[in-house]
C-alpha positions as CSV (number, residue, x, y, z in Angstrom):
1,X,0.3,0.2,-0.1
2,X,1.5,3.3,-1.1
3,X,2.0,5.8,2.1
4,X,3.2,9.0,2.7
5,X,0.8,10.7,-0.8
6,X,0.4,14.7,1.5
7,X,4.4,14.0,1.7
8,X,4.7,14.0,-2.1
9,X,1.8,16.6,-2.9
10,X,4.0,19.1,-0.3
11,X,7.3,18.8,-2.1
12,X,5.6,18.9,-5.6
13,X,4.0,21.8,-4.2
14,X,7.3,23.2,-2.9
15,X,9.1,22.5,-7.0
16,X,6.0,24.2,-8.4
17,X,5.3,20.9,-10.2
18,X,2.6,21.5,-13.1
19,X,2.3,18.3,-14.4
20,X,4.0,14.7,-14.2
21,X,3.6,12.1,-15.0
22,X,5.1,8.0,-15.0
23,X,3.9,5.6,-17.0
24,X,3.1,4.7,-20.9
25,X,3.3,7.9,-24.4
26,X,0.5,7.9,-25.9
27,X,-0.2,10.1,-29.0
28,X,-3.4,10.1,-26.9
29,X,-1.6,11.5,-23.8
30,X,0.6,14.2,-26.3
31,X,-2.2,15.4,-27.1
32,X,-3.9,15.5,-22.9
33,X,-1.1,17.1,-22.3
34,X,-0.4,19.4,-24.7
35,X,-4.3,20.5,-23.9
36,X,-3.9,21.0,-19.9
37,X,-0.3,23.0,-20.6
38,X,-2.0,25.9,-22.7
39,X,-4.9,25.9,-20.2
40,X,-3.1,26.4,-17.5
41,X,-0.7,29.2,-19.0
42,X,-3.3,30.9,-20.5
43,X,-5.1,30.9,-16.8
44,X,-1.2,32.0,-15.4
45,X,-1.5,34.7,-17.9
46,X,1.9,33.8,-19.6
47,X,4.0,36.0,-22.4
48,X,2.3,35.1,-26.1
49,X,5.9,34.2,-26.6
50,X,6.8,32.7,-23.5
51,X,4.3,30.4,-24.5
52,X,5.2,29.6,-27.8
53,X,9.1,28.5,-26.6
54,X,6.3,26.3,-24.0
55,X,4.1,24.3,-26.3
56,X,7.5,23.6,-28.9
57,X,10.1,22.3,-26.4
58,X,7.1,20.3,-25.3
59,X,5.9,18.5,-28.7
60,X,9.4,17.7,-29.6
61,X,10.6,16.3,-25.7
62,X,7.6,14.0,-25.9
63,X,7.4,13.2,-29.8
64,X,11.0,12.1,-28.6
65,X,10.3,10.2,-25.1
66,X,7.0,8.6,-27.6
67,X,9.9,7.5,-30.4
68,X,12.6,6.2,-28.2
69,X,11.5,5.2,-25.4
70,X,13.0,1.7,-24.2
71,X,10.2,-1.2,-23.3
72,X,11.4,-3.3,-20.5
73,X,10.7,-6.8,-20.1
74,X,10.3,-8.1,-16.5
75,X,11.4,-10.6,-15.7
76,X,9.6,-12.4,-12.5
77,X,6.6,-11.4,-14.4
78,X,7.4,-12.3,-18.6
79,X,4.3,-10.9,-20.4
80,X,4.2,-8.3,-18.5
81,X,6.5,-5.2,-19.2
82,X,8.0,-2.0,-17.9
83,X,6.5,0.8,-19.7
84,X,9.3,3.6,-18.8
85,X,8.9,6.5,-19.5
86,X,8.9,10.4,-16.7
87,X,8.0,13.4,-17.3
88,X,7.5,16.0,-15.5
89,X,6.9,20.1,-16.1
90,X,7.4,23.1,-12.6
91,X,7.8,26.5,-13.4
92,X,10.6,28.2,-11.2
93,X,10.8,31.2,-10.8
94,X,10.3,32.8,-14.5
95,X,11.8,29.4,-16.3
96,X,9.5,26.8,-16.8
97,X,11.3,23.3,-16.2
98,X,10.8,20.1,-18.4
99,X,12.5,16.5,-17.5
100,X,12.3,13.5,-18.6
101,X,13.4,10.3,-18.4
102,X,13.7,6.7,-20.2
103,X,15.4,3.9,-20.1
104,X,17.2,3.2,-23.4
105,X,20.2,0.5,-24.7
106,X,23.7,1.1,-23.1
107,X,24.7,0.7,-26.5
108,X,22.7,3.7,-27.6
109,X,24.5,6.3,-24.6
110,X,27.4,7.6,-26.0
111,X,26.1,8.5,-30.1
112,X,23.3,10.4,-28.5
113,X,25.7,11.6,-25.0
114,X,27.8,12.8,-28.3
115,X,25.1,15.2,-29.2
116,X,23.8,16.8,-26.4
117,X,27.5,17.3,-25.2
118,X,28.3,18.3,-28.8
119,X,25.3,21.0,-28.9
120,X,25.6,22.4,-25.1
121,X,28.5,23.2,-26.8
122,X,27.2,25.5,-29.5
123,X,26.2,29.8,-30.2
124,X,22.8,30.4,-31.6
125,X,24.2,31.2,-34.6
126,X,25.5,27.8,-34.8
127,X,22.7,25.6,-33.6
128,X,20.6,27.9,-36.6
129,X,23.7,26.5,-39.0
130,X,23.9,23.0,-38.2
131,X,20.2,22.9,-38.6
132,X,20.5,24.0,-42.0
133,X,23.0,22.3,-42.7
134,X,21.0,18.9,-41.8
135,X,18.4,19.8,-44.1
136,X,20.8,20.8,-46.5
137,X,22.3,17.6,-46.9
138,X,18.8,15.4,-45.2
139,X,20.4,13.7,-42.7
140,X,18.6,11.2,-40.9
141,X,18.3,9.0,-38.2
142,X,16.3,5.5,-38.6
143,X,13.8,6.6,-36.4
144,X,13.7,10.1,-39.0
145,X,14.7,14.0,-38.1
146,X,19.0,13.7,-38.1
147,X,18.4,15.3,-34.2
148,X,16.8,18.5,-35.9
149,X,14.6,18.4,-32.8
150,X,17.4,18.8,-29.6
151,X,18.4,21.5,-31.6
152,X,15.5,23.0,-32.4
153,X,14.5,22.5,-28.9
154,X,18.4,24.3,-27.9
155,X,17.4,27.3,-29.2
156,X,13.9,27.5,-28.5
157,X,14.6,26.7,-24.4
158,X,17.8,29.3,-24.8
159,X,19.8,27.1,-22.2
160,X,22.1,24.1,-22.0
161,X,21.4,20.5,-22.0
162,X,21.3,19.2,-17.8
163,X,21.1,15.5,-18.6
164,X,22.8,12.2,-16.7
165,X,22.7,8.6,-17.4
166,X,21.8,5.5,-14.5
167,X,22.4,2.1,-14.7
168,X,20.0,0.1,-14.2
169,X,21.4,-3.3,-15.4
170,X,23.9,-4.9,-17.9
171,X,21.6,-4.2,-21.0
172,X,20.1,-0.7,-19.8
173,X,20.4,2.5,-18.4
174,X,18.0,5.4,-17.1
175,X,18.4,8.3,-19.1
176,X,17.5,12.0,-18.0
177,X,17.2,15.8,-19.3
178,X,16.1,18.5,-18.6
179,X,15.7,21.6,-20.3
180,X,15.4,25.1,-19.5
181,X,13.5,27.3,-20.7
182,X,13.8,31.3,-20.2
183,X,10.5,33.3,-19.7
184,X,12.0,36.3,-19.1
185,X,10.5,39.4,-22.2
186,X,13.5,41.3,-23.9
187,X,12.2,44.7,-23.2
188,X,12.5,47.6,-25.0
189,X,13.6,50.9,-22.8
190,X,12.7,54.1,-24.2
191,X,15.2,56.5,-23.6
192,X,14.4,58.7,-21.3
193,X,14.2,63.0,-22.5
194,X,15.9,65.1,-20.3
195,X,15.1,68.3,-20.1
């Protein structure tokens, strides 16, 4: 029996968790999450530019979970599978944090780690150049995209990826990714006219 649900509630409230989910990512769930977050941002009167950035990054993150998560067979109950995704959205001061976690085969870690590390080294201009280069060359992965989604997430979020891999067993690790979406809107100040 699960106990301490109030403690869980308090921790979520303290960390300003707007939405959390653990389980199978389906197309129906993706649609529902996007609708919930859109409504949430409407209620909080979020700036339109921020809403667009958050919405875009949400779409990309959820699509990544949908297309790239692994399903692990429970050895003690072979007929049951352990669905491998977790997803949280929080707001810290003025910034949104999108956190995802999913199982990944260990032989897929190195290319993903290299891709994320490389993206973290790029400036805004370099991100745009790499995005255009992938489009022009038609470089696509076996699951499509060629890393375009990750590059666009980096461009829209305005911050570096924070990620980690936790070893689970000989075959799998758990991949954690945190994306901060800066919501400060640059305001142009009118010059003060001196008398």
